Backbone as JSON, one array per atom type, in Angstrom:
{
  "sequence": "MEVVEMVLVGKVNKSLVSLINIVGTTAMGLCGMDARLLTARPAPDAVALGFVGEVACMDPTILWPILADGHMPHIPVIASVAVDGGGQGYNMNADTAVGEIAAAMGAEKLILLTDMVGILEDRNDPGSLVKEIDIGGVRRMVEKGKVAGRMIPKVNCCIRSLAQGFRTASIIDGCIPDSLLLEILTDEGVGTMIPLSF",
  "N": [[-27.94, 68.35, -24.33], [-27.1, 66.71, -22.27], [-29.31, 65.0, -21.99], [-29.25, 63.73, -24.5], [-26.85, 62.34, -24.28], [-27.51, 60.61, -22.11], [-29.56, 59.1, -23.3], [-28.51, 58.03, -25.79], [-25.98, 56.91, -25.05], [-26.38, 55.76, -22.51], [-28.86, 54.36, -22.64], [-29.79, 53.46, -25.37], [-27.35, 52.43, -26.49], [-26.61, 50.47, -24.53], [-28.85, 48.87, -24.61], [-28.67, 47.75, -27.23], [-26.25, 46.33, -26.96], [-27.02, 44.44, -25.03], [-29.0, 43.03, -26.52], [-27.43, 41.89, -28.58], [-25.72, 40.26, -27.06], [-27.59, 38.46, -26.03], [-28.2, 36.83, -28.2], [-26.03, 35.22, -28.36], [-23.38, 36.02, -28.98], [-20.66, 38.24, -28.16], [-20.8, 41.48, -27.08], [-19.58, 44.81, -26.73], [-20.13, 47.87, -25.16], [-19.42, 51.17, -26.16], [-18.55, 54.69, -26.35], [-17.85, 57.72, -28.21], [-16.31, 59.14, -26.42], [-14.87, 57.38, -24.88], [-11.63, 56.43, -24.14], [-10.71, 58.4, -25.84], [-11.64, 57.81, -28.39], [-13.19, 59.13, -30.35], [-12.82, 62.5, -31.22], [-14.47, 65.52, -30.99], [-15.53, 68.38, -32.97], [-17.22, 71.49, -33.31], [-19.94, 71.4, -35.6], [-20.39, 73.06, -38.77], [-22.95, 74.27, -38.8], [-23.58, 74.38, -36.13], [-24.35, 76.45, -34.43], [-26.99, 77.01, -35.09], [-28.11, 74.51, -34.71], [-27.44, 73.58, -32.22], [-25.56, 71.52, -30.0], [-24.21, 69.98, -32.09], [-21.83, 68.0, -33.65], [-18.83, 67.27, -35.52], [-16.4, 64.83, -36.66], [-13.32, 65.46, -35.37], [-10.86, 64.26, -34.85], [-9.64, 60.88, -34.66], [-9.02, 58.01, -32.79], [-8.2, 54.79, -32.94], [-7.12, 53.06, -31.08], [-8.19, 51.76, -28.76], [-9.9, 49.94, -29.9], [-8.52, 47.87, -31.14], [-7.55, 45.73, -29.35], [-10.04, 44.76, -28.57], [-11.2, 43.66, -30.87], [-9.29, 41.9, -31.64], [-8.9, 39.75, -29.9], [-8.21, 36.46, -29.84], [-9.54, 34.3, -28.61], [-12.07, 35.2, -27.79], [-13.41, 37.38, -29.61], [-14.87, 40.62, -29.48], [-17.9, 42.45, -30.31], [-17.74, 45.76, -31.03], [-19.98, 48.25, -29.97], [-20.77, 51.34, -30.76], [-21.64, 54.45, -29.57], [-22.38, 57.56, -31.09], [-21.36, 59.89, -29.7], [-19.3, 62.41, -28.53], [-16.58, 64.38, -27.15], [-15.14, 67.7, -27.32], [-11.85, 69.27, -27.29], [-12.02, 70.76, -24.93], [-13.83, 69.43, -23.34], [-16.5, 69.7, -23.92], [-19.55, 68.21, -24.79], [-20.73, 66.58, -27.78], [-23.17, 65.67, -30.21], [-22.87, 63.48, -32.87], [-23.22, 62.76, -36.4], [-24.09, 59.49, -36.92], [-23.51, 57.82, -39.14], [-21.39, 59.17, -40.42], [-19.49, 59.13, -38.37], [-19.05, 56.33, -38.04], [-17.99, 55.74, -40.54], [-15.52, 57.04, -40.41], [-14.31, 55.69, -38.33], [-14.22, 53.05, -39.3], [-12.57, 53.42, -41.54], [-10.17, 54.19, -40.32], [-9.62, 51.78, -39.11], [-8.85, 50.27, -41.2], [-10.77, 48.96, -42.79], [-12.35, 47.14, -45.51], [-14.82, 47.16, -46.59], [-17.84, 48.97, -46.29], [-20.91, 48.99, -44.71], [-23.93, 50.46, -44.42], [-26.65, 50.34, -42.39], [-30.03, 51.09, -42.47], [-33.41, 52.52, -42.37], [-34.34, 52.67, -44.84], [-34.63, 51.54, -48.26], [-32.43, 51.89, -49.83], [-30.59, 53.76, -52.29], [-32.78, 55.55, -54.32], [-34.02, 55.79, -57.66], [-36.25, 57.29, -58.15], [-37.35, 59.22, -55.62], [-39.86, 58.95, -54.55], [-40.75, 56.47, -55.17], [-40.5, 53.4, -53.95], [-39.91, 51.14, -55.31], [-37.96, 51.74, -57.15], [-35.29, 51.1, -56.76], [-31.83, 51.65, -56.9], [-29.5, 49.39, -57.72], [-26.74, 49.22, -58.04], [-24.19, 51.62, -58.35], [-21.86, 54.05, -59.5], [-19.36, 56.33, -58.1], [-19.45, 58.79, -59.49], [-22.04, 58.69, -60.61], [-23.62, 58.75, -58.32], [-23.0, 61.29, -57.36], [-24.04, 62.86, -59.4], [-26.76, 62.3, -59.06], [-27.23, 63.48, -56.57], [-26.74, 66.17, -57.24], [-28.88, 66.6, -58.97], [-30.94, 66.52, -57.23], [-32.13, 64.09, -56.66], [-31.23, 62.53, -54.68], [-31.7, 63.21, -51.35], [-32.34, 64.85, -48.19], [-32.26, 62.69, -45.34], [-30.72, 60.85, -46.65], [-28.52, 62.09, -47.72], [-26.21, 62.53, -45.87], [-25.53, 59.79, -45.56], [-24.83, 58.99, -48.2], [-22.7, 60.77, -48.62], [-20.96, 59.84, -46.68], [-20.41, 57.3, -47.75], [-19.09, 57.99, -50.15], [-16.82, 59.34, -49.12], [-15.66, 57.25, -47.68], [-14.93, 55.47, -49.73], [-13.0, 57.06, -50.97], [-11.06, 56.87, -49.04], [-10.05, 54.37, -49.3], [-11.74, 52.16, -49.14], [-13.2, 49.21, -50.67], [-15.86, 48.77, -51.42], [-19.05, 50.37, -50.7], [-22.1, 50.19, -49.11], [-25.58, 50.78, -48.88], [-28.19, 49.65, -47.02], [-31.38, 48.21, -46.18], [-32.0, 47.8, -42.96], [-34.27, 46.76, -41.77], [-35.24, 44.63, -43.15], [-35.52, 41.18, -42.86], [-32.53, 39.4, -42.09], [-30.94, 41.05, -43.69], [-28.27, 41.89, -43.7], [-26.78, 39.6, -43.94], [-27.77, 38.73, -46.47], [-26.82, 40.82, -48.04], [-24.04, 40.47, -47.89], [-23.55, 37.75, -48.56], [-24.85, 37.04, -50.89], [-25.15, 37.37, -54.56], [-26.99, 39.25, -55.46], [-27.69, 40.96, -53.36], [-29.28, 43.46, -51.19], [-29.67, 46.14, -51.12], [-28.27, 49.3, -52.12], [-25.23, 49.27, -53.77], [-22.08, 50.86, -53.83], [-19.39, 50.7, -55.67], [-15.77, 50.98, -55.59], [-14.79, 51.15, -58.15], [-16.32, 50.3, -61.31]],
  "CA": [[-26.82, 67.38, -24.57], [-27.18, 65.68, -21.18], [-30.36, 64.04, -22.34], [-28.74, 62.96, -25.65], [-25.87, 61.35, -23.74], [-28.2, 59.57, -21.36], [-30.35, 58.22, -24.17], [-27.71, 57.31, -26.76], [-24.9, 56.15, -24.37], [-26.88, 54.95, -21.38], [-30.05, 53.51, -22.9], [-29.79, 52.8, -26.67], [-26.16, 51.64, -26.6], [-26.66, 49.3, -23.68], [-29.9, 47.94, -25.08], [-28.12, 47.02, -28.34], [-25.25, 45.43, -26.42], [-27.78, 43.36, -24.46], [-29.63, 42.2, -27.56], [-26.36, 41.13, -29.25], [-25.28, 39.25, -26.11], [-28.66, 37.48, -25.88], [-28.18, 35.88, -29.35], [-24.91, 34.3, -28.22], [-22.06, 36.56, -29.24], [-20.25, 39.13, -27.1], [-20.72, 42.9, -27.51], [-19.09, 45.8, -25.71], [-20.64, 49.25, -25.45], [-18.52, 52.31, -26.08], [-18.93, 55.93, -27.08], [-16.68, 58.45, -28.71], [-15.51, 59.69, -25.29], [-14.03, 56.34, -24.26], [-10.2, 56.38, -24.61], [-10.58, 59.38, -26.94], [-11.95, 57.14, -29.65], [-13.54, 60.2, -31.28], [-12.77, 63.87, -30.65], [-15.46, 66.31, -31.77], [-15.48, 69.81, -33.11], [-18.57, 71.97, -33.67], [-20.32, 71.37, -37.0], [-20.53, 74.43, -39.27], [-24.24, 74.77, -38.46], [-23.79, 74.09, -34.7], [-25.04, 77.63, -33.8], [-28.42, 76.84, -35.32], [-28.57, 73.16, -34.31], [-27.01, 73.22, -30.88], [-24.25, 70.76, -29.83], [-24.0, 69.0, -33.16], [-20.42, 68.01, -33.94], [-18.29, 66.39, -36.57], [-15.23, 64.17, -36.19], [-12.04, 66.23, -35.55], [-9.81, 63.25, -34.96], [-10.09, 59.5, -34.3], [-7.92, 57.15, -32.3], [-8.78, 53.46, -32.81], [-6.3, 52.2, -30.2], [-9.04, 50.96, -27.83], [-10.65, 48.91, -30.64], [-7.66, 46.69, -31.58], [-7.63, 44.52, -28.45], [-11.43, 44.29, -28.48], [-11.43, 42.91, -32.05], [-8.16, 40.93, -31.91], [-8.85, 38.63, -28.96], [-8.43, 35.22, -30.6], [-10.46, 33.43, -27.91], [-13.47, 35.74, -27.78], [-13.51, 38.77, -30.05], [-16.16, 41.32, -29.13], [-18.45, 43.38, -31.28], [-17.95, 47.07, -30.41], [-21.21, 49.02, -30.29], [-20.25, 52.67, -30.47], [-22.52, 55.61, -29.66], [-21.7, 58.66, -31.76], [-21.31, 61.02, -28.83], [-17.89, 62.69, -28.18], [-16.32, 65.7, -26.6], [-14.03, 68.45, -27.92], [-10.68, 69.38, -26.42], [-12.41, 71.42, -23.68], [-14.77, 68.62, -22.61], [-17.94, 69.93, -24.32], [-20.12, 67.07, -25.5], [-21.4, 66.82, -29.08], [-23.8, 64.55, -30.91], [-22.37, 63.48, -34.24], [-23.96, 61.87, -37.33], [-23.54, 58.14, -36.72], [-22.94, 57.33, -40.41], [-20.11, 59.83, -40.6], [-18.57, 58.63, -37.34], [-18.66, 54.93, -38.3], [-17.14, 55.76, -41.7], [-14.17, 57.48, -40.01], [-13.78, 54.63, -37.49], [-13.88, 51.93, -40.2], [-11.37, 53.79, -42.35], [-8.97, 54.15, -39.42], [-9.34, 50.39, -38.82], [-8.44, 49.61, -42.45], [-11.84, 48.14, -43.38], [-12.44, 47.09, -46.97], [-16.23, 47.32, -47.0], [-18.7, 49.69, -45.38], [-22.37, 48.71, -44.94], [-24.8, 51.31, -43.6], [-28.02, 49.82, -42.21], [-30.97, 52.19, -42.29], [-34.76, 52.06, -42.56], [-34.66, 52.93, -46.27], [-34.17, 50.4, -49.07], [-31.17, 52.27, -50.5], [-30.71, 54.93, -53.14], [-33.87, 55.38, -55.27], [-34.03, 56.59, -58.85], [-37.34, 58.2, -57.87], [-37.5, 59.22, -54.19], [-41.25, 58.62, -54.13], [-41.08, 55.09, -55.63], [-39.62, 52.43, -53.29], [-39.57, 50.1, -56.29], [-36.97, 52.23, -58.13], [-34.0, 50.96, -56.1], [-30.62, 51.59, -57.71], [-28.79, 48.31, -57.08], [-25.28, 49.48, -58.08], [-23.93, 52.92, -58.99], [-20.51, 54.5, -59.19], [-19.34, 57.6, -57.36], [-19.92, 59.86, -60.36], [-23.45, 58.6, -60.71], [-24.19, 59.22, -57.04], [-22.83, 62.76, -57.29], [-25.03, 63.46, -60.33], [-28.09, 62.16, -58.44], [-27.31, 64.53, -55.57], [-26.88, 67.46, -57.93], [-30.2, 66.72, -59.56], [-31.95, 66.48, -56.18], [-32.73, 62.77, -56.55], [-30.83, 62.06, -53.33], [-31.9, 64.36, -50.47], [-32.74, 64.59, -46.8], [-31.46, 61.86, -44.52], [-29.82, 60.02, -47.46], [-27.3, 62.83, -48.14], [-25.06, 62.15, -45.06], [-25.16, 58.41, -45.89], [-24.16, 58.97, -49.47], [-21.4, 61.45, -48.45], [-20.13, 58.92, -45.94], [-19.93, 56.23, -48.67], [-18.11, 58.56, -51.06], [-15.61, 59.58, -48.37], [-15.06, 55.96, -47.35], [-14.25, 54.95, -50.94], [-11.81, 57.87, -51.13], [-10.07, 56.45, -48.04], [-9.49, 53.04, -49.57], [-12.69, 51.02, -49.09], [-13.49, 48.64, -51.97], [-17.28, 49.02, -51.7], [-19.85, 50.9, -49.65], [-23.47, 49.84, -49.37], [-26.66, 51.28, -48.02], [-29.21, 48.65, -47.04], [-32.51, 48.34, -45.26], [-31.83, 46.89, -41.8], [-35.56, 46.22, -41.32], [-35.44, 43.37, -43.88], [-34.87, 40.06, -42.12], [-31.27, 38.84, -42.6], [-30.45, 41.89, -44.76], [-26.8, 41.95, -43.7], [-26.34, 38.31, -44.56], [-28.11, 38.78, -47.88], [-25.88, 41.75, -48.75], [-22.66, 39.96, -47.84], [-23.39, 36.39, -49.05], [-25.51, 36.81, -52.22], [-24.75, 38.25, -55.63], [-27.97, 40.24, -55.67], [-27.72, 41.93, -52.26], [-30.62, 43.93, -50.85], [-29.71, 47.59, -51.15], [-27.46, 49.96, -53.1], [-23.78, 49.15, -53.56], [-21.27, 51.78, -54.54], [-18.04, 50.14, -55.71], [-14.69, 51.91, -55.88], [-14.9, 51.29, -59.6], [-17.06, 49.24, -61.94]],
  "C": [[-26.79, 66.31, -23.49], [-28.21, 64.59, -21.5], [-29.9, 63.13, -23.47], [-27.77, 61.92, -25.15], [-26.53, 60.23, -22.99], [-28.91, 58.58, -22.24], [-29.43, 57.4, -25.07], [-26.64, 56.4, -26.08], [-25.48, 55.2, -23.34], [-27.99, 54.0, -21.73], [-29.9, 52.76, -24.23], [-28.54, 51.91, -26.79], [-26.2, 50.36, -25.8], [-27.74, 48.35, -24.07], [-29.42, 47.12, -26.27], [-27.09, 45.97, -27.88], [-25.98, 44.21, -25.82], [-28.39, 42.42, -25.44], [-28.61, 41.33, -28.3], [-25.86, 39.99, -28.32], [-26.28, 38.14, -25.96], [-28.59, 36.42, -26.99], [-26.9, 35.05, -29.36], [-23.57, 34.79, -28.54], [-21.79, 37.56, -28.12], [-20.09, 40.53, -27.62], [-20.18, 43.72, -26.33], [-19.52, 47.19, -26.12], [-19.6, 50.33, -25.2], [-19.2, 53.57, -26.62], [-17.66, 56.66, -27.48], [-15.76, 58.94, -27.63], [-14.55, 58.69, -24.77], [-12.66, 56.27, -24.95], [-9.94, 57.3, -25.78], [-10.74, 58.74, -28.33], [-12.31, 58.16, -30.71], [-13.34, 61.52, -30.53], [-13.6, 64.71, -31.6], [-14.95, 67.75, -31.97], [-16.87, 70.23, -33.56], [-18.8, 71.86, -35.21], [-20.49, 72.8, -37.48], [-21.89, 75.04, -38.92], [-24.61, 74.52, -36.95], [-24.55, 75.24, -33.99], [-26.55, 77.46, -33.91], [-28.94, 75.53, -34.72], [-28.28, 72.81, -32.87], [-25.69, 72.44, -30.89], [-24.19, 69.6, -30.82], [-22.56, 69.1, -33.62], [-20.08, 67.14, -35.15], [-16.95, 65.83, -36.01], [-14.01, 65.11, -36.49], [-10.86, 65.28, -35.68], [-10.35, 61.93, -34.37], [-8.91, 58.7, -33.92], [-8.49, 55.78, -32.08], [-8.09, 52.54, -31.83], [-7.11, 51.26, -29.33], [-9.74, 49.81, -28.62], [-9.81, 47.68, -30.98], [-7.74, 45.53, -30.64], [-9.04, 43.95, -28.4], [-11.66, 43.36, -29.66], [-10.44, 41.73, -32.21], [-8.09, 39.76, -30.96], [-9.2, 37.32, -29.7], [-9.42, 34.28, -29.95], [-11.92, 33.92, -27.98], [-13.46, 37.19, -28.28], [-14.85, 39.36, -29.73], [-16.59, 42.16, -30.31], [-18.55, 44.77, -30.58], [-19.19, 47.75, -30.9], [-20.88, 50.46, -29.81], [-21.32, 53.78, -30.66], [-21.79, 56.81, -30.18], [-21.79, 59.93, -30.97], [-19.84, 61.2, -28.44], [-17.78, 64.04, -27.61], [-15.2, 66.38, -27.39], [-12.89, 68.52, -26.92], [-10.98, 70.02, -25.05], [-13.39, 70.61, -22.87], [-16.24, 68.86, -22.93], [-18.42, 68.74, -25.14], [-20.83, 67.5, -26.76], [-22.01, 65.54, -29.57], [-23.35, 64.6, -32.37], [-23.23, 62.51, -35.08], [-23.32, 60.49, -37.24], [-22.91, 57.56, -37.99], [-21.53, 57.87, -40.61], [-19.09, 59.27, -39.63], [-18.12, 57.21, -37.64], [-17.76, 54.86, -39.54], [-15.69, 56.07, -41.32], [-13.56, 56.33, -39.2], [-13.35, 53.45, -38.38], [-12.7, 52.21, -41.05], [-10.14, 53.71, -41.51], [-8.6, 52.71, -39.07], [-8.87, 49.61, -40.05], [-9.48, 48.67, -43.02], [-11.84, 48.23, -44.85], [-13.86, 47.4, -47.44], [-16.98, 48.04, -45.89], [-20.14, 49.36, -45.72], [-23.12, 49.55, -43.94], [-26.17, 50.68, -43.56], [-28.91, 51.01, -41.83], [-32.4, 51.64, -42.37], [-35.24, 52.44, -43.96], [-34.04, 51.81, -47.14], [-32.84, 50.65, -49.72], [-31.4, 53.55, -51.29], [-31.84, 54.66, -54.2], [-33.71, 56.3, -56.46], [-35.09, 57.68, -58.71], [-37.64, 58.13, -56.38], [-38.87, 58.84, -53.71], [-41.65, 57.19, -54.57], [-40.1, 54.1, -54.99], [-39.19, 51.28, -54.22], [-38.45, 50.53, -57.26], [-35.53, 52.14, -57.53], [-32.88, 50.88, -57.14], [-29.72, 50.51, -57.06], [-27.27, 48.6, -57.0], [-25.02, 50.78, -58.87], [-22.5, 53.37, -58.61], [-20.54, 55.86, -58.55], [-19.87, 58.76, -58.21], [-21.45, 59.9, -60.49], [-24.19, 59.07, -59.47], [-24.14, 60.78, -56.96], [-23.84, 63.43, -58.22], [-26.43, 63.39, -59.74], [-28.27, 63.23, -57.36], [-27.52, 65.9, -56.22], [-28.26, 67.7, -58.5], [-31.32, 66.69, -58.52], [-32.65, 65.15, -55.99], [-32.36, 62.15, -55.2], [-30.9, 63.28, -52.41], [-32.19, 63.86, -49.09], [-31.73, 63.7, -46.08], [-30.46, 60.98, -45.33], [-28.53, 60.77, -47.78], [-26.1, 62.49, -47.21], [-24.58, 60.7, -45.3], [-24.37, 58.32, -47.14], [-22.76, 59.62, -49.36], [-20.45, 60.54, -47.68], [-19.56, 57.82, -46.85], [-18.88, 56.79, -49.6], [-16.78, 58.8, -50.33], [-14.9, 58.29, -48.05], [-14.35, 55.36, -48.59], [-13.01, 55.74, -51.21], [-10.72, 57.47, -50.16], [-9.62, 55.02, -48.21], [-10.45, 51.86, -49.48], [-12.91, 50.49, -50.53], [-14.93, 48.91, -52.41], [-17.91, 49.68, -50.44], [-21.3, 50.61, -50.06], [-24.4, 50.51, -48.41], [-27.82, 50.3, -48.13], [-30.29, 48.88, -45.98], [-32.34, 47.27, -44.11], [-33.1, 46.3, -41.24], [-35.89, 44.91, -42.04], [-34.76, 42.25, -43.13], [-33.6, 39.54, -42.83], [-30.66, 39.74, -43.7], [-28.94, 41.94, -44.82], [-26.21, 40.7, -44.32], [-26.6, 38.28, -46.07], [-27.18, 39.69, -48.66], [-24.52, 41.17, -48.87], [-22.55, 38.64, -48.66], [-24.15, 36.13, -50.4], [-25.02, 37.79, -53.28], [-25.71, 39.44, -55.79], [-27.92, 41.36, -54.59], [-29.13, 42.45, -52.01], [-30.73, 45.48, -50.91], [-28.92, 48.19, -52.3], [-25.98, 49.76, -52.76], [-23.05, 50.16, -54.43], [-19.81, 51.24, -54.52], [-17.0, 51.25, -55.94], [-14.61, 52.2, -57.34], [-15.65, 50.13, -60.16], [-16.08, 48.27, -62.61]]
}
């Protein structure tokens, strides 16, 4: 866990902050431990996996002034490492953590950037991208085994986010140049969008 904290909080987080700052905006690096942003509890399979946790509670208080500064709002870059009530550190699934944070902040849209194109009708065919699907359709794909592996926590995060009041949740490929802009500003988008309702 010490190595995880050093890498995610000390190296990866600060590298992302630096890259964002280089392009002209202002980023601030945080982790779940800062101001009790995230409090962890052991995941059900923590015995087998080690210090893997899930979100026990979330306090977004630290984020409001960071985002609300009218002169220079900052982009919070949050490493998904947190501690439990006794101070034990846990590594949490970043998709799940960001979904909880965004819901607590009252966000309307969740976009998960990954290295996959989105939800595929056929997991072995990158050309079978499902552009838009409702919650029921996603659940059926999971039941049939069409959604598996690393995509399951992303899909579950999207479903939970919609249940918490988001209008849409999307999974897009962050390796595509300008993918975030294309997803937000075009009708086609670049990944899979799951709307609250069709």
